[in-house]
C-alpha positions in Angstrom: 145.4 150.9 -25.3 141.7 150.9 -24.8 139.9 148.8 -27.5 137.2 150.7 -29.4 134.1 148.5 -29.9 131.6 149.4 -32.6 128.2 147.8 -32.4 126.2 149.8 -35.0 128.0 148.7 -38.1 126.6 147.0 -41.2 129.2 145.5 -43.5 129.3 146.6 -47.2 127.8 143.7 -49.1 126.0 143.1 -52.3 124.3 139.9 -51.1 121.7 141.3 -48.8 119.6 144.4 -48.7 117.9 146.1 -45.7 114.5 147.7 -45.0 116.6 150.4 -43.4 114.4 150.4 -40.3 116.8 149.4 -37.5 115.0 148.2 -34.4 115.9 148.9 -30.7 117.6 146.2 -28.7 115.0 143.9 -27.1 115.3 143.4 -23.3 115.2 140.3 -21.3 116.1 138.0 -24.2 117.9 134.8 -23.0 119.7 133.1 -25.9 120.2 129.8 -24.2 116.7 128.9 -23.0 113.9 127.9 -25.3 110.6 129.3 -24.2 108.2 126.6 -25.5 107.0 123.4 -24.0 107.4 121.8 -27.4 111.2 121.4 -26.8 112.3 118.2 -28.4 115.4 116.9 -30.2 114.2 115.4 -33.5 115.8 113.2 -36.1 116.6 116.2 -38.3 119.1 117.5 -35.8 122.8 116.6 -35.3 124.6 116.5 -32.0 127.7 118.7 -32.2 130.2 117.7 -29.5 131.4 121.1 -28.5 135.0 122.0 -27.7 137.6 124.5 -28.7 138.1 125.6 -32.2 139.8 128.4 -34.2 137.1 130.9 -35.1 137.5 133.4 -37.9 140.1 133.7 -40.6 143.2 135.5 -41.7 142.6 134.4 -45.3 143.8 137.0 -47.8 140.6 136.8 -49.7 138.5 137.7 -46.7 136.6 141.0 -46.2 138.5 142.7 -43.3 135.8 145.3 -43.0 133.4 142.5 -42.1 135.5 141.5 -39.1 136.2 138.0 -40.2 139.5 138.1 -38.3 141.5 137.7 -36.4 141.6 134.0 -35.8 140.9 133.4 -32.1 140.3 130.4 -29.9 136.6 129.8 -28.9 134.9 127.2 -26.8 131.3 126.1 -27.2 129.3 123.7 -25.2 127.7 120.6 -26.9 124.5 121.4 -28.7 122.1 120.0 -31.3 121.6 121.8 -34.6 119.2 121.3 -37.5 120.8 119.3 -40.3 119.0 121.5 -42.8 117.7 125.0 -42.9 114.0 125.4 -41.9 112.0 124.4 -45.0 108.8 125.7 -46.4 107.1 122.6 -45.2 108.1 123.2 -41.6 107.4 126.9 -41.7 103.9 126.2 -43.2 103.1 124.0 -40.2 104.2 126.7 -37.9 102.0 129.4 -39.5 99.0 126.9 -39.7 99.2 126.1 -36.0 99.8 129.7 -34.8 98.2 131.9 -37.5 101.5 133.8 -37.5 102.0 136.4 -40.3 105.6 137.3 -41.2 106.9 140.8 -41.3 107.0 140.7 -45.1 103.3 140.0 -45.1 102.7 142.8 -42.6 104.8 145.3 -44.5 103.2 144.1 -47.8 106.5 143.6 -49.6 110.0 142.1 -49.6 113.1 142.2 -51.7 113.3 139.9 -54.8 116.3 139.4 -57.1 115.4 141.2 -60.4 115.8 138.1 -62.7 113.3 136.2 -60.6 110.4 138.7 -60.5 107.1 137.0 -61.4 104.9 138.3 -64.2 102.4 140.9 -63.0 104.4 141.5 -59.9 104.0 145.0 -58.5 107.4 146.8 -58.3 107.4 149.5 -55.7 108.1 153.1 -56.7 111.1 152.9 -54.5 112.6 150.5 -57.0 116.2 149.4 -56.0 118.0 150.4 -52.9 121.1 152.4 -53.5 124.1 150.4 -54.7 122.2 147.1 -55.2 120.3 147.5 -58.5 119.6 143.8 -58.7 117.3 143.9 -55.7 113.7 145.1 -56.3 111.1 145.9 -53.7 108.2 143.7 -54.8 104.7 144.3 -53.5 103.0 141.1 -52.3 106.2 139.1 -52.1 106.6 136.9 -49.1 107.6 133.4 -48.0 104.4 132.0 -49.7 105.0 134.1 -52.9 108.8 134.4 -53.2 108.9 136.2 -56.6 105.7 138.2 -56.2 102.0 137.5 -55.7 101.6 135.3 -58.8 104.4 133.0 -57.7 104.1 130.1 -55.2 106.1 127.4 -53.4 104.1 124.4 -54.4 107.1 122.7 -56.0 109.6 124.0 -53.4 108.2 122.7 -50.1 111.6 121.0 -49.4 113.5 124.2 -50.1 114.6 126.6 -47.3 112.0 129.2 -46.4 113.0 132.7 -47.4 111.6 136.2 -47.0 111.7 135.7 -43.3 113.2 138.3 -40.9 115.2 137.7 -37.7 112.1 138.5 -35.8 110.1 135.9 -37.8 112.9 133.3 -37.1 112.7 134.0 -33.3 108.9 133.4 -33.4 109.4 130.1 -35.1 112.1 129.1 -32.6 109.8 130.0 -29.7 107.1 127.8 -31.2 109.4 124.9 -31.8 111.2 125.1 -28.4 114.5 125.8 -30.1 116.6 128.9 -30.6 118.9 130.5 -33.2 122.5 129.6 -33.0 125.2 131.9 -31.8 127.7 132.8 -34.5 130.3 130.7 -32.7 128.0 127.7 -32.5 127.1 128.0 -36.2 130.7 128.3 -37.3 131.8 125.5 -35.1 129.1 123.2 -36.6 129.6 124.4 -40.2 133.3 123.6 -40.0 132.4 120.0 -39.3 135.5 119.4 -37.2 137.9 120.8 -39.7 140.3 123.4 -38.4 141.2 126.6 -40.3 139.7 125.5 -43.6 138.0 127.8 -46.1 134.9 125.7 -46.8 133.0 123.1 -44.7 134.7 120.4 -46.8 138.3 121.8 -47.2 140.1 124.4 -49.1 139.0 123.7 -52.7 135.7 125.1 -53.9 135.0 122.2 -56.3 137.1 119.3 -55.2 137.7 116.9 -58.2 135.4 119.1 -60.2 132.4 118.4 -58.0 130.1 121.2 -56.9 129.5 121.2 -53.2 127.3 124.3 -52.8 124.8 126.5 -54.6 126.4 129.8 -55.5 126.5 132.0 -58.7 128.4 130.8 -61.7 128.8 133.0 -64.8 128.7 136.8 -64.7 126.9 138.5 -61.9 124.3 139.8 -61.9 123.1 139.2 -65.5 124.0 135.6 -66.3 124.1 132.5 -64.2 125.3 129.4 -66.0 123.9 127.2 -63.2 126.8 124.8 -63.3 125.9 123.7 -59.8 122.4 122.8 -61.0 120.4 125.8 -59.6 119.6 129.4 -60.3 117.7 130.2 -57.1 117.3 128.1 -54.0 118.2 124.5 -54.0 116.5 121.8 -51.9 117.6 122.1 -48.3 119.2 118.6 -48.4 121.1 119.2 -51.7 124.8 118.3 -52.1 126.9 116.3 -49.6 126.7 117.2 -45.9 129.7 118.1 -43.8 131.2 115.7 -41.3 128.6 116.8 -38.7 125.8 115.9 -41.1 124.9 119.5 -42.0 123.7 120.4 -45.4 124.2 123.7 -47.3 126.1 125.7 -44.7 127.8 127.2 -47.7 125.7 129.0 -50.3 122.0 128.5 -51.0 120.6 130.9 -48.4 122.1 133.1 -45.7 121.2 132.1 -42.2 120.2 134.3 -39.3 122.3 134.1 -36.1 121.3 135.2 -32.6 124.2 137.7 -32.3 124.1 141.4 -32.8 126.7 142.3 -35.5 130.0 144.0 -34.8 133.2 144.0 -36.9 135.4 144.7 -33.9 133.7 143.4 -30.7 135.4 139.9 -31.0 138.9 141.3 -31.9 139.8 141.1 -28.2 139.6 137.3 -28.4 142.7 135.3 -27.4 144.9 133.1 -29.6 145.6 130.9 -26.6 142.8 131.3 -24.0 139.5 130.4 -25.5 136.4 132.6 -25.1 133.6 130.4 -23.7 130.3 130.4 -25.5 130.6 134.0 -26.9 127.3 135.6 -27.8 128.4 138.9 -29.3 127.6 142.4 -28.2 124.7 143.0 -25.8 123.1 145.5 -28.2 123.2 146.7 -31.8 121.1 147.6 -34.8 121.8 144.6 -37.2 121.9 140.9 -36.7 124.7 138.6 -37.9 124.1 136.3 -40.9 126.3 133.5 -42.1 126.8 131.1 -45.0 126.4 133.1 -48.1 123.7 132.4 -50.8 123.0 131.4 -54.3 123.8 135.0 -55.3 127.4 134.9 -54.1 130.1 135.0 -56.7 133.9 135.2 -56.3 134.1 138.3 -58.4 132.3 140.5 -55.8 131.2 138.5 -52.8 132.9 135.2 -51.8 131.0 135.1 -48.5 130.1 131.5 -48.9 133.3 130.7 -46.9 132.7 129.3 -43.5 134.3 132.3 -41.6 132.5 134.9 -43.7 129.8 137.0 -42.1 127.5 139.8 -42.9 124.4 141.4 -41.3 120.9 142.8 -41.8 118.3 144.6 -39.7 116.1 142.3 -37.6 113.0 143.2 -39.7 114.6 142.8 -43.1 113.7 140.0 -45.5 115.0 138.9 -48.9 114.7 136.0 -51.3 118.1 134.6 -50.2 117.8 134.7 -46.4 116.6 131.9 -44.1 117.6 130.2 -40.8 118.2 126.9 -39.0 117.7 126.2 -35.3 119.7 124.7 -32.4 118.8 123.1 -29.1 121.0 122.8 -25.9 122.4 119.4 -25.3 
């Protein structure tokens, strides 16, 4: 039977929202070669040994429409990965050195969670996208002004940068001499050497009652009890790292991957013969994102699990979407 592969899918999710302006597939883009002479491995990166692992999940609480399964064997080469998501401090240095303006700054707006909107923020006449009333298109919101033009990041320089698109992340990677991880690399690193576990630390969300990630507690979307200590983003180095030294690969902010998204492309993977360094479909309209965010809640979106996945268009930006980088070993 011939396998039908769909590459133009966007999973149904409440966690992210799109500009709804899908971009054409870029040509000549090599995932495995940084393009900057600044290429260095710094102390903020961990060496991931590479090897074979079980990617995906058959967990009954997974979203089958996202293509989380089936579990399949995958091999990845050794690589270095940022221990933390790219912070406001690092992104500020990038923009200062290059003069780069993000797509949110060029468009003049981005999406902000409704409870966080700053006073005097201009809400677009488009209001909320269909199906996600908690997201508002806010004029003047950007990585520098996450809740609107009267907000700032002065006290959040050690938090992950947000309101950055996939295209913005690629520009940062090019400047830094790094690249975005493939979904396989990210999941291998996020698992921290644990096989077939739900979270980067095991199968219990709060082992011994200890919060290990920044997600929503309470009743979404109107009340967050902040039992984990945070309502919005947490510092990039908050909570305990996994066994590879990575922080916040569950919750806090979604992270862009290099792969185009498909819920079926990888279903041809083998349970016995590992796929080597998979990079996803060669074309598509949305890019894969991993990790979940501070807006995820078990009642509607438990995508803070390590195998969970979602997607967004390359030019989209929201207040819960960032990235981290990798470097070939």
